[in-house]
Every structure is written in C-alpha cells, then in structure tokens.
C-alpha positions as CSV (number, residue, x, y, z in Angstrom):
1,M,-14.8,-13.5,-41.9
2,A,-13.9,-10.1,-40.4
3,T,-10.9,-9.2,-38.5
4,T,-10.7,-7.1,-35.8
5,H,-8.2,-4.4,-35.3
6,P,-5.3,-5.2,-32.9
7,E,-6.0,-2.2,-30.5
8,R,-9.3,-3.8,-30.3
9,S,-8.9,-7.4,-29.6
10,G,-9.7,-8.7,-26.4
11,T,-6.2,-10.4,-25.5
12,R,-5.0,-6.6,-24.4
13,L,-4.6,-6.8,-20.7
14,H,-6.4,-3.8,-18.7
15,R,-5.2,-2.3,-15.9
16,A,-8.2,-3.2,-13.1
17,K,-8.6,-1.9,-9.7
18,P,-7.5,-5.0,-7.5
19,A,-10.3,-7.0,-5.7
20,V,-8.9,-6.1,-2.1
21,G,-8.1,-2.4,-0.9
22,R,-5.8,-1.1,1.6
23,P,-6.3,-3.8,4.7
24,L,-3.5,-2.2,7.1
25,L,-5.2,1.4,6.7
26,F,-8.7,0.1,6.8
27,S,-8.2,-1.9,9.9
28,L,-6.1,1.4,11.4
29,L,-9.1,3.4,10.7
30,L,-11.8,1.0,11.7
31,S,-9.8,0.5,15.1
32,A,-9.8,4.1,15.5
33,A,-13.6,4.5,15.3
34,A,-13.8,1.6,17.4
35,L,-11.9,3.3,20.1
36,G,-14.0,6.3,19.9
37,T,-17.4,4.5,20.0
38,L,-15.8,3.2,23.5
39,L,-14.4,6.6,24.6
40,L,-18.2,7.9,23.5
41,L,-19.8,5.1,25.4
42,V,-17.6,5.8,28.6
43,T,-18.0,9.5,28.8
44,G,-21.2,10.2,27.2
45,P,-23.1,10.8,30.4
46,S,-20.8,13.5,31.2
47,I,-20.7,15.5,28.3
48,G,-23.3,17.7,26.8
49,L,-25.8,16.3,24.2
50,P,-24.7,18.5,20.9
51,L,-21.1,17.4,21.6
52,A,-22.3,13.5,22.0
53,V,-24.3,13.7,18.5
54,G,-21.2,15.4,16.7
55,S,-18.9,13.0,18.0
56,A,-21.0,10.3,17.0
57,A,-21.7,11.8,13.5
58,A,-17.8,12.4,13.5
59,L,-17.3,8.7,14.0
60,I,-20.0,7.7,11.3
61,V,-18.0,9.9,9.0
62,L,-14.8,7.9,9.9
63,V,-16.4,4.8,9.1
64,V,-17.5,5.8,5.9
65,L,-14.4,7.5,4.9
66,A,-12.4,3.9,5.8
67,W,-14.8,2.2,3.6
68,I,-14.6,4.3,0.7
69,V,-10.8,5.2,0.9
70,A,-9.3,1.7,2.0
71,G,-12.1,-0.9,2.0
72,P,-12.7,-4.1,0.2
73,R,-13.7,-3.0,-3.7
74,L,-16.6,-4.7,-4.7
C-alpha cells in the first residue's frame, strides 16, 4: 500500500474564495447605476447624442465593474 506525503494529503485546508462577494458594495454600485440610468432617461432628450451614448457606456462599465469587483462568485 502506497502512502502519501503529509503535505499532499487531501485533509489539508485550502483557502478558497467565498461563495459570496461583497453584497453591500455590490448593491451600492448597482444602485448608482440604476440612478444614473434613470437620470439618463429623464435628461436624455435634452442632451446631445454623443454625451448620451458616453453616459450609457459609462453606466454599462459601472455594472460590469460592480459584478467583477463585488458580485457573487460563481
């Protein structure tokens, strides 16, 4: 019967990422993106198209950043 080295045994604890991210930060960033979207919808007709497209792109980046930094770990 072969023996395994103690450093390679399966009983050693590994520090894995937690299953959840940072829910408070995630909620805060998504709330900011939602408020920004609402603001963009309200002021959209009165602002220029380049500014509206840039604002929409920034809001998309904010949502992606929220998911990467603080979202749930899958």
